[in-house]
C-alpha positions as CSV (number, residue, x, y, z in Angstrom):
1,X,102.8,78.1,107.8
2,X,100.0,79.0,110.1
3,X,100.4,75.7,111.9
4,X,104.0,76.4,112.7
5,X,103.1,79.9,113.9
6,X,100.6,78.4,116.4
7,X,103.1,75.7,117.5
8,X,105.8,78.3,118.3
9,X,103.2,80.4,120.1
10,X,102.2,77.5,122.3
11,X,105.9,76.8,122.9
12,X,106.3,80.4,123.9
13,X,103.4,80.2,126.3
14,X,104.7,77.0,127.9
15,X,108.2,78.5,128.3
16,X,106.8,81.6,129.8
17,X,104.8,79.7,132.4
18,X,107.9,77.8,133.4
19,X,110.0,81.0,133.6
20,X,112.2,80.6,130.6
21,X,112.0,84.2,129.4
22,X,114.6,84.1,126.7
23,X,113.2,81.0,125.1
24,X,109.6,82.4,125.3
25,X,110.7,85.7,123.7
26,X,112.5,83.8,120.9
27,X,109.6,81.5,120.2
28,X,107.1,84.4,120.2
29,X,109.3,86.3,117.8
30,X,109.5,83.3,115.4
31,X,105.7,82.9,115.7
32,X,105.1,86.5,114.9
33,X,107.4,86.4,111.8
34,X,105.7,83.2,110.5
35,X,102.3,84.7,111.1
36,X,103.1,87.8,109.0
37,X,104.6,85.6,106.2
38,X,101.4,83.6,106.3
39,X,99.3,86.8,106.0
40,X,101.3,88.1,103.1
41,X,101.1,84.8,101.3
42,X,97.3,84.7,101.9
43,X,96.7,88.2,100.6
44,X,98.9,87.5,97.5
45,X,97.0,84.3,96.7
46,X,93.7,86.0,97.3
47,X,94.5,88.9,94.9
48,X,95.9,86.4,92.3
49,X,92.7,84.4,92.6
50,X,90.5,87.4,92.1
51,X,92.6,88.6,89.1
52,X,92.2,85.2,87.3
53,X,88.5,85.5,87.2
């Protein structure tokens, strides 16, 4: 999940450099959503791992 967030972030950076603002904004939005989903999944798995001990 984090890999896809980084990929979309890089796509957003490249699109911004070449002047494609709409594509850059869309890719950055997708990267942000994927990053927050990754964070939520990480915290849930961390808490579940601590509760199993």
